[in-house]
KEBA-430378 format. One line per field, with one value per residue: x, y, z of N, C-alpha, C, O in turn; residue in three letters; residue number from 1. Coordinates in pm, whole numbers, plus 32768, in hexadecimal, padded with zeros to 4 digits. Layout:
nX: c(X | ...)
nY: c(Y | ...)
nZ: c(Z | ...)
caX: c(X | ...)
caY: c(Y | ...)
caZ: c(Z | ...)
cX: c(X | ...)
cY: c(Y | ...)
cZ: c(Z | ...)
oX: c(X | ...)
oY: c(Y | ...)
oZ: c(Z | ...)
type: c(Ala | ...)
seq: c(NUM | ...)
//
This chain:
nX: c(7C49 | 7D7D | 7ECA | 7F84 | 7EA5 | 7EBB | 7EFE | 806A | 80E2 | 7FF0 | 7F28 | 7F04 | 7E3A | 7ECE | 7DE4 | 7D78 | 7E58 | 7EA3 | 7E9F | 7FE6 | 80F1 | 8199 | 8197 | 8214 | 8312 | 8277 | 825E | 8321 | 8378 | 8305 | 81EE | 80D0 | 7F95 | 7EDE | 7F88 | 8015 | 8047 | 8123 | 810A | 820A | 82BB | 828B | 82E2 | 835E | 8292 | 820D | 82B6 | 835D | 82B4 | 82F5 | 82EC | 8274 | 82C2 | 828F | 83C3 | 8468 | 84B4 | 8432 | 842D | 8361 | 82D2 | 81E7 | 815E | 8146 | 80DD | 7FDE | 7F5B | 7F3D | 7E70 | 7DA8 | 7CFE)
nY: c(5F50 | 602D | 5FBD | 60B7 | 616B | 6112 | 6131 | 6130 | 6003 | 5F61 | 5E2E | 5D6A | 5CB3 | 5C6C | 5C9A | 5CAE | 5D2A | 5E0A | 5E30 | 5ECC | 5F7E | 5F1D | 5DE3 | 5D04 | 5D80 | 5D49 | 5C62 | 5BCE | 5C40 | 5BA3 | 5C24 | 5BDA | 5B44 | 5AC4 | 5ADD | 5B35 | 5C7A | 5D64 | 5EDC | 5F78 | 6044 | 61B7 | 6296 | 63F2 | 6509 | 6498 | 63A1 | 628B | 6130 | 6090 | 5F1B | 5DB1 | 5C75 | 5B4E | 5B11 | 5BB7 | 5D10 | 5E38 | 5F60 | 6027 | 60D8 | 61AC | 6259 | 613B | 605D | 6089 | 6008 | 5F01 | 5E59 | 5E51 | 5D9B)
nZ: c(4C21 | 4BC4 | 4BC2 | 4BAE | 4C3F | 4D6D | 4E85 | 4F6C | 502D | 4FC7 | 4F5E | 4E3C | 4D78 | 4C11 | 4B58 | 4A4C | 4912 | 486A | 46E7 | 4672 | 45FE | 46BA | 46BA | 46A4 | 4757 | 4862 | 4879 | 4871 | 4970 | 4A0E | 4A63 | 4A32 | 4A2E | 4B47 | 4BD9 | 4D1D | 4DBA | 4E70 | 4EB1 | 4ED4 | 4F03 | 4E81 | 4DB3 | 4DCC | 4D2A | 4C38 | 4BC6 | 4BB1 | 4C19 | 4D46 | 4D54 | 4DF9 | 4DD2 | 4DF0 | 4E71 | 4DD2 | 4D62 | 4CC7 | 4BF7 | 4B67 | 4A81 | 4A69 | 4986 | 4929 | 4A1A | 4A04 | 4927 | 49C9 | 4A9F | 4B7C | 4C6C)
caX: c(7C91 | 7DF9 | 7F26 | 7FA1 | 7E93 | 7ED0 | 7F8D | 80D3 | 8087 | 7F6A | 7F5A | 7E82 | 7E72 | 7EB7 | 7D2F | 7DA5 | 7EAE | 7E1F | 7ECA | 8011 | 8150 | 8202 | 813F | 8281 | 837F | 821F | 822B | 83B5 | 8395 | 828C | 818F | 807A | 7F01 | 7EE3 | 8028 | 8013 | 809B | 80D0 | 811D | 8281 | 82AE | 828F | 8356 | 82E7 | 8275 | 81FA | 8327 | 8355 | 8255 | 8336 | 827C | 82D8 | 8259 | 82F4 | 8445 | 8499 | 847A | 841E | 8421 | 82D6 | 825E | 8193 | 810F | 815C | 8098 | 7F61 | 7F1D | 7F42 | 7DC6 | 7D91 | 7C8E)
caY: c(5FD0 | 6021 | 5FE1 | 6147 | 61BB | 6106 | 614E | 60E7 | 5F8D | 5F41 | 5DD4 | 5D46 | 5C41 | 5C9E | 5C39 | 5CCD | 5D9B | 5E5D | 5E59 | 5F2A | 5F55 | 5EE2 | 5D95 | 5CBB | 5D9B | 5D3B | 5BA7 | 5B95 | 5C52 | 5B42 | 5C6D | 5BA2 | 5B48 | 5A68 | 5AFD | 5BAC | 5CEB | 5DD4 | 5F81 | 5F8C | 612B | 624D | 634D | 64B6 | 6581 | 644B | 635D | 6239 | 6126 | 6010 | 5EBF | 5D2D | 5C2E | 5B13 | 5B64 | 5C01 | 5DB0 | 5E61 | 5FB2 | 5FF2 | 61A7 | 61EE | 61E2 | 6057 | 6040 | 60DF | 5F84 | 5EB2 | 5E82 | 5DD2 | 5D5C)
caZ: c(4C30 | 4B47 | 4BD5 | 4BAD | 4C90 | 4DDA | 4EDE | 4FAB | 502F | 4FBF | 4F17 | 4E2C | 4D2E | 4B7F | 4AF5 | 496E | 48D1 | 47FA | 4650 | 4662 | 45C1 | 471F | 4732 | 46C0 | 47C3 | 48EE | 4887 | 48D9 | 4A23 | 4A7D | 4A78 | 4A1D | 4A80 | 4B9F | 4C52 | 4D89 | 4DD2 | 4F0B | 4E5E | 4F46 | 4F21 | 4E2B | 4DBD | 4DBE | 4C8D | 4BF1 | 4B9F | 4BAC | 4CB8 | 4D67 | 4D48 | 4E24 | 4D67 | 4E5F | 4E99 | 4D49 | 4D42 | 4C4D | 4BD2 | 4ACD | 4A6E | 4A5E | 4922 | 4938 | 4A7C | 49AE | 48DC | 4A15 | 4AA5 | 4C3F | 4CC5)
cX: c(7D4B | 7E67 | 7FB6 | 7F03 | 7EB3 | 7F27 | 7FDA | 8077 | 8036 | 7F73 | 7ED3 | 7EBD | 7E7E | 7E5F | 7D60 | 7E3C | 7E9A | 7EEC | 7F6E | 8074 | 8224 | 81CC | 81C2 | 82D0 | 830E | 8274 | 82BA | 83DF | 831A | 8238 | 8133 | 7FCF | 7F06 | 7F5A | 7FE3 | 807F | 80CF | 812F | 8177 | 827E | 829F | 82AE | 82D7 | 82DB | 8251 | 824C | 82D1 | 82CE | 82A4 | 82C5 | 82CF | 827F | 8257 | 8330 | 84A4 | 840A | 846F | 83EC | 8399 | 82AE | 8214 | 8105 | 80FB | 80D5 | 7FF0 | 7EE3 | 7F38 | 7EB1 | 7DC5 | 7D17 | 7C88)
cY: c(5F9D | 600F | 6061 | 61CA | 6160 | 612E | 60F5 | 6079 | 5F69 | 5EDB | 5DBD | 5CC5 | 5C99 | 5C43 | 5C47 | 5D20 | 5D83 | 5E51 | 5EE4 | 5EF4 | 5F09 | 5E24 | 5D09 | 5CF0 | 5D4F | 5C74 | 5B5F | 5C09 | 5BD7 | 5BA0 | 5C19 | 5B46 | 5AB3 | 5AA9 | 5B37 | 5BD5 | 5D66 | 5E6D | 5FA6 | 5FEB | 6147 | 6289 | 63CB | 64A2 | 651B | 63F9 | 62FA | 61B8 | 6081 | 5F86 | 5E24 | 5D03 | 5BBB | 5B3F | 5BC5 | 5CBD | 5DCE | 5EDC | 5FEA | 60E0 | 618A | 61F7 | 615A | 603B | 6061 | 60C0 | 5F15 | 5EDE | 5DF8 | 5DC3 | 5D5A)
cZ: c(4BE7 | 4BDA | 4C1E | 4C02 | 4D38 | 4E36 | 4F38 | 5007 | 5025 | 4F46 | 4E9F | 4D76 | 4C98 | 4B82 | 4A54 | 49A7 | 484C | 4786 | 463D | 45F4 | 4638 | 472F | 4733 | 474E | 4874 | 48DE | 48BA | 4986 | 4A4E | 4A83 | 4A1E | 4A20 | 4ADE | 4C29 | 4C93 | 4D95 | 4E49 | 4E66 | 4EF1 | 4F50 | 4E9A | 4E25 | 4D9F | 4D22 | 4BE9 | 4BB4 | 4BBC | 4C27 | 4CBA | 4DCE | 4DB8 | 4DEC | 4DC1 | 4E7E | 4E2C | 4D58 | 4D06 | 4C35 | 4B6C | 4AE0 | 4A73 | 49C0 | 48FE | 4955 | 4A1C | 497F | 496B | 4A89 | 4B47 | 4C5F | 4D37)
oX: c(7D80 | 7E54 | 8009 | 7EFD | 7EC8 | 7F9D | 7FAE | 8000 | 800A | 7FAA | 7E62 | 7F22 | 7E44 | 7E6A | 7D67 | 7E71 | 7E8A | 7F60 | 7F5A | 806F | 829A | 81D8 | 81D5 | 82D3 | 8348 | 82AD | 82CE | 843A | 82EB | 81F9 | 815A | 7FEC | 7F30 | 7F68 | 7F7D | 80EE | 807E | 8169 | 814A | 823B | 82A7 | 82B0 | 8264 | 8305 | 8266 | 822C | 8258 | 8295 | 829D | 8282 | 8349 | 8212 | 81EC | 8313 | 850B | 8392 | 84AD | 8376 | 838B | 8285 | 8206 | 809A | 80A3 | 8079 | 7FA6 | 7E71 | 7F53 | 7E93 | 7DDA | 7CD7 | 7C28)
oY: c(5F2F | 6049 | 6064 | 6245 | 61C0 | 6149 | 6086 | 6082 | 5F37 | 5EFC | 5DEE | 5CA4 | 5D05 | 5BCB | 5BEE | 5D3F | 5D2D | 5E5D | 5F4C | 5E8E | 5EEB | 5DEA | 5CBE | 5CA4 | 5D2E | 5C2E | 5AFA | 5C0F | 5BD0 | 5B71 | 5C19 | 5ADB | 5A48 | 5A9B | 5B6F | 5BA1 | 5DBF | 5E5C | 5FD9 | 6014 | 60EE | 62DD | 63E8 | 6455 | 6535 | 63FE | 62F2 | 61F3 | 6024 | 5F85 | 5E23 | 5D34 | 5BCA | 5BA8 | 5C06 | 5CD9 | 5D8B | 5EE5 | 5F9A | 6134 | 6113 | 61C1 | 6123 | 6018 | 5FFF | 60EE | 5EAC | 5F4D | 5D80 | 5E2C | 5D23)
oZ: c(4BDB | 4C44 | 4C79 | 4BFD | 4D83 | 4E20 | 4F57 | 5024 | 508D | 4EDD | 4EA7 | 4D37 | 4C97 | 4B9E | 4A00 | 4A12 | 47F5 | 47AC | 45FE | 45AF | 4627 | 479A | 4793 | 47AE | 48DC | 4932 | 48FD | 49D9 | 4ABF | 4AE2 | 49A9 | 49E9 | 4AB2 | 4CA3 | 4C6B | 4D8A | 4E67 | 4DFA | 4F58 | 4FAF | 4E46 | 4E7E | 4D7E | 4CCC | 4B73 | 4B3D | 4BD2 | 4C83 | 4C69 | 4E36 | 4DC7 | 4DCE | 4DFB | 4EB8 | 4E41 | 4D58 | 4CB4 | 4C56 | 4B0F | 4B30 | 4A8E | 49A4 | 48BC | 490B | 4A1E | 4982 | 4930 | 4AB6 | 4B5B | 4C5A | 4D6F)
type: c(Met | Arg | Leu | Ser | Asp | Cys | Lys | Thr | Lys | Lys | Glu | Gly | Ile | Ile | Lys | Glu | Ile | Leu | Glu | Ser | Glu | Phe | Asp | Asn | Lys | Met | Leu | Glu | Tyr | Gly | Ile | Val | Pro | Gly | Val | Lys | Leu | Ile | Val | Val | Ser | Arg | Ala | Ala | Phe | Gly | Gly | Pro | Ile | Tyr | Ile | Ala | Ile | Gly | Ala | Gln | Arg | Ile | Ala | Ile | Arg | Lys | Lys | Glu | Ala | Thr | His | Ile | Ile | Leu | Glu)
seq: c(1 | 2 | 3 | 4 | 5 | 6 | 7 | 8 | 9 | 10 | 11 | 12 | 13 | 14 | 15 | 16 | 17 | 18 | 19 | 20 | 21 | 22 | 23 | 24 | 25 | 26 | 27 | 28 | 29 | 30 | 31 | 32 | 33 | 34 | 35 | 36 | 37 | 38 | 39 | 40 | 41 | 42 | 43 | 44 | 45 | 46 | 47 | 48 | 49 | 50 | 51 | 52 | 53 | 54 | 55 | 56 | 57 | 58 | 59 | 60 | 61 | 62 | 63 | 64 | 65 | 66 | 67 | 68 | 69 | 70 | 71)
//
């Protein structure tokens, strides 16, 4: 399942990150395979998806979230 398709309050473990121009940005945020995340909320009208990785909160554009595959 892609992160962009997840509902609010959904938990998952990152299985894979598909190649994109956002690879380095995701690495800097700690978005790497094997990390557990929670979808905190989703903005309306295709806006950002807010996720939590540990104590860190991150907003990811829907375009970027389509490259993150969860188990």
